[in-house]
C-alpha positions, 0 to 999 in steps of 0.5 A: 465549470464551477470551482466550488466544492460539490455540495455535501450529501446529507444522511438521506442522500440529498444535497446540502446547500452550499450556504449551510455547509459546515466550516472547514475541518481543523486539519483543512485549516492547518493545511490551508495556512502552510504547505509541509513541503516548506519544512524541508529547508527547516529540518535542522532548525526544528531538530534544534528546537526539539520535537516537544516544542513543535506545535501539533500541526507541524508535528502531526500534519505538516511533517508528513509532506516530507514523509516524516511521521511522529509516532505517539507510541514511541515519543521522540522516535520517528518513522520515515516512509519512502517512495519506491515506485513499482516497488523497485530498489537497488542494492546500493540504495538498500544498503543506505537504508540498512545503515540508517536502521543500523544507526538506530540500534535497538530502536531501528527496524524497517517494514515492507508495506502493502504499497510495495514500499519501505518504512524506516523506524526509530529515527530521531528528529535530528536525523532527518536533515542528513537523511533527506540529503542522503536519500536524494544522493542515491535517487530516493525520496520520501516526499509526499508519502503521507497524509493528504497526498498521492501515495506510492504508485504501485505496479506489477512487482514482476515488471520487465521480467514477467513471462505473462506480462502485457506491458512493463509497468516500470516506466509508466509508474515512474512517469506518473510519479515524476508528473505528480511530484513535479512543479504542477503536482498536487500539494493539498488534496482533500484526503490520501490518493492511491494510484496503481498500474497493472501490466499482467493478468493479476488483479491487485488494483481495485482497492485504489482510488485510480487504477489502470488495467491493461485493455485492448481497443481495436487491437491496440493495447492500452488501459481501462480506467477504474476509479473510486476504490478505498478502504476506511473505518466507515466504508469500503469499495472496489474501484468502478469503470470510469468509461475511458480507454487510454494509451500508455503515454496518456497516463501521466497527464491524465493522472494529474488531471484526476488529482487536480480536479480532486484537489479543487472539487473534493469535499473538505468539510467532513474527512469521513466523506472526502475520498474521491468515491464520494465526489464521484457519487455526488456528481454522477459518473458521467458528469465526473468523467466530463469534468476530469476530461475538461481539467485534462484539456486545461492542462494541455492534454488531448481529451478528445483522444480518450476513448469511451468504453465500458471497461473491459480489461485483460485482468483475469486472476488473483495475484500470484504468490511470488515466493519461490524460484521462477523463470524470467522472460530473459532466457537463463535467468530466474527471480527468487521470491523470499517470504519476509514474515509480516514484512519486518526487517532489521539491519542485519537482514537488510545488509544480507539482502544487499549482499545476496542481490549483488552476489547472485543477481543484478543488484536489483530487488523488488517488494510486493504488496504481499510484503515479500521481497524478490531477488531478480536476474539470478542465473539458473546455475546459481539458484541452488547456491542461493537457496542454501544461503543462511538468510533463507532459513529466516526468509524462506523461498518455500514458506508454509501456505499461511505465512506465504500470503500473510499481510499485516499492518504495524499493530499497536507496537508502533501505532496508537490506533491499533487495538492488538499487536498484529505482527507478533500475533499473526506470526505466532498464530500462523506458525502454530496453525501450520504445525497443526494443519495441512492446507491444500494451497496458500491462503491469503490472510490479512491482519489489521489492528483497527477499522482503518484497515491499513492491513487490507482485511477485506482483500483476504480470503480471511481478514482479521481486525483488532477488536476487544472482547469480554472473556471471563468478565475481563476485556481482552484483546480480540479480532473480528474475522472476515471471510470471502475476499477475492481478487480473482476475475470476479473480485469481492470484498470480505464480509464479517463472519465473527464479531470478536474472538479473544486472541487466546481462542484464536488458534482453535477458532481458526483451526476449525474454520480452516478445516471446515471452509478451506479444505485443511486437514489435521496433522497426525500428532499421535506418533 
């Protein structure tokens, strides 16, 4: 098997000879000369130099290997993205994060991400060395959470407490992370890489580069392998069957094989065509599978044990709304899901969540891809008291049908690419619509500030993407509207419905849309 990159595809779909391939991109050249992980021992030195003195590659590329993000919109104030495999965090760990955010004063905040993760905002470069040490002491890390690395590994947010689960994804996700962050893990992928492990009938996986769906083979429970899902400004795809069934204990090493193969064979000449789906298409699915299995053998894995199949699985429904009170599989215990509007948290809310998790549950919390939070292991007799806590007026367990399933990216308050303030716009528009309308059920709506689609608009029944529009002769903030995203048993990506709606017109446009397409009825406001 050749170690050379797969020939890039030209515009007509043919292969460009290797000799005529363009040179490595600027980003690839920077990555090839230095690994950002080596900056860990130099954080104090970098802080003493000052962020203004750092070269562009260090500031915008290499620091992201440590999960440290320079934000041009807030110069001098950095963001740190953690890794929370399967979205789990303890009250003790969350208390540390609350203290970090609190020390940032008015600059500090935290966001729940669409990968069951937490991002801390408002930090200074001199905060980084002590923060990294503090995270390590409480069993947290931000390592390789950004840029061209394997991102936070997601799993069933109800793992271990879910009456409907087929398998507890927590140990599987943890084992995969341990392998990927271990000494043999990838350090220089062509692009970012998302991995997810499913354990229940809920579908939340197919936008991942690598997804494991629970599946039966000859009566044994294991996993079907799906590959190639991704969203980008150029293209959006759901993952497709690789044609393999694996046992649970095979997932960590197989994941490493996929990433080591991608690290070696992925396209590094054009970033817009370097996600793993392009590699799969360049090789063909059968040849791609054979090469990955050969890589698995080279790592000492039993590739002969992998079962060829056509991808049947046990996933059969859209993700559940996790808000509200729900009985756990453990008798006498409940989880209580709280809606965190747009996933935004301040230090006061973080401290109070810590107190509620300790006072009412087992001291464990979960984050969901819908940017909400769960307090778990609450005794049934304690639920009523929890529901009366003041924080639940801000983070309700019974949110309105639009806010319950609303997801948003950061928006232009922190991101220089976003064209609109997504979080504040979404919150204001949805609150207004819930005053105007009665909806028959919760409706999944995803907001994103730009075509990079961090807010996953193609997964929403309604997706909204930041744009510009002309109104009364002026360029104004606007959104594109997408419709039809479904994560049910026949998953579909949303498609463009309206090119550019000015934000000032958006409540009226969405009101009509919700009435005509989603069964909403207008409230009687004449009284």
